[in-house]
Phi, psi and omega in degrees: 000130182285167188296326180298316179293321179298313181296325178295316178297319177295323177295318177300319180300318179294322177299314180295325182294324185257348190298313182299316179295328181285318186278341183294328181294307177298326179296316181292309184294313181299320178293321184290327182263009170079035178288151176286169180300319179295316179295322181293320177300314179298317183299316180295315182295314181292329177297315180296316179301314183289333172301318178295316178298313181298320180297313181295321176303323183280322183288321178284130183244126173227195184293337190251323183210163178097119182281343176074024177250156180286075186241141179252135180252145175214173182289142186279135177292336181301333185276349188301303181301309178302319181293321178296317180296316180296317179299321179290323185271324188238349182097163185296330181297327180289331177300312186282331172297316180293322179296315180300312181296319180297324176295320177297319179299317179299317178299318183291325184266000186301321180296317178294316182297327179294336179285352183274011183302331180295341179275003183235060174290174183305327180294328178280309183295322177297319177296316181296316179297318178297318179297317179304312180296313183296318183287343177274342182303316178302327176299315180296317181296318177299319178294322178301326179282351180118001181101136183302129179086000180293144181296328181255029183302130178077011180293159180302320182296320179293318179297316179297317180296315183297308183286331175295318177296314180297316179296319178300316179297315181298316181295319177298316182295325183281320191251000176249169180224169173060229188294319180300318178296322182294327180252029181301325179295314180299313180297321179297318180293318178297314179299317179296321180292321177297316178298319180295325179297319177295335179271002179075025184251015177246122182260114183271000184298325177301328179288317180295321189275344185276157179284161176280328185205146172210157178259146176271156178213139178292149177054044179304324182265016177105173181294130180293149175244155187238110180243142187299309184299311176300323180296315178298316181299311183288334174293320175299317178301317181296320180292321176300319179297325178297321178296315178301314183296325181302318178298320179293319178302313182290326177297315178294319177301319179294318180296324184267355183069029181249129177281124180275116181264170180303318182295324178297314180299316181302314180292325177295314179297320181295320178297320177297319179299317178297318179297321179294317178299314179297322177301318178294319182293318182264017176059048173246225190222169172292146185242148176215169180291143180259116185285339179297331178286335173294316177299323178295319178295324179295319180290313185285333184077001180259116188232035184268151179289334181302318179296320182288326173301316179297319177301313179300317179296319178299317180297320178297315179299315179301325180294332178273340185237085184303328183294321177289319179301325182295336179302324182284347180278350182275354178294122181298147180303320184294325177293314178299321180300318178298319179291324182295327178303315179294316183293311183291325178296326178293328176295317176301316180299321178296319178296317178297321177300318179293321182287333182299338182279343186235346187297330182268000180296309178215157175293333179299321179298322178299320180292320178299313181297314183299311184290317183293316178291321178300313179295315181301314179290318182299315180293326178295318183283322183234069183293339181287357178307326186252024182299334183279350180282158175300154183304319182297328178282325183295335175302324182273338188251339185272355178255119185299322180297315182291313181299316178293322179295315178298320178300315180297317181296312182296315182293326176296321176297314182297314187274324191245350185242332177277125180302140181275144175255117182291136178267120183279000000 
């Protein structure tokens, strides 16, 4: 197989890895704010297209934007609750006005935020990467059961499909080499979907009902409006996304053996800001780095930007052709869940690898790791712990990745950056 076909197959694998996570946000938000079926179809398609644009903006590196790492961007889950609340209180136009302003703010503060690299030593970044992997595991487990709220959640057929897909991937990974090993996730998902089709669990109606082609248009949902409270809320969401992305940048840097400098972070943040502004203009969403694709790169061993460029181009094409995009929606949740266990688990393994280099340096590092991972996992499992806090505070506390990351940053400052006063 020539290199072009290999890279295309790897690109498809990355699309499949992030597609479910990308489309779930527009489906949840669009359903909650009462969009029609036609509007929801547009929302999903434009979201996929803008994921591709945002990804290419980040992978290409120039003097002004782009971190230049093989990173895939998708809409952030952190924004789901705030966007639904804004839509209910102020209308859909206020959502996109707030998104546009928050993107501009990110662009403006990117240089300052890039100077904060000293606050992200290996003990912090390793903790953040581990937290990202651990907090994503419940998503995979819910998918293995058939998807949260599914009528047949936890059914024998869903369990068999999930573990069958996972076992197939593990066997491929163990007993194959080279290219087959690199695309073991893709082959596993295809195999699981074929098995599900024989079990009558694949619904082809989304492919039949979708259009062959559509054009995108700016301000599809009307002229954006600008309200102070939504703008503050979405700006907080954008800053939180930068914290999440920082962990992914350092994880990729560690995998590639590349030292991430202040200038790299600044260009990465600026690219995210540009992607967020474009998302607001074309009625899509705020974007952040997708960690599941990092896990996929760890499994495949292929970490080149060429593959991610192909992934970005595929996402853009899918955004223009809803019928092709709909093909990826027929993959059963349980099949995706089985594949996600391997991908998300690899992220945890990458974090542990990073932490293994620093955990024995000092006992203080052990405490930083223990508390940050504990908080991150705890908040993920019991997010209602902070229900009594104001909405603006809950953005920072109800997300396990964010809560754990902030804990790691603060404790690193306390233990490793504040000079100690000796007790006589």
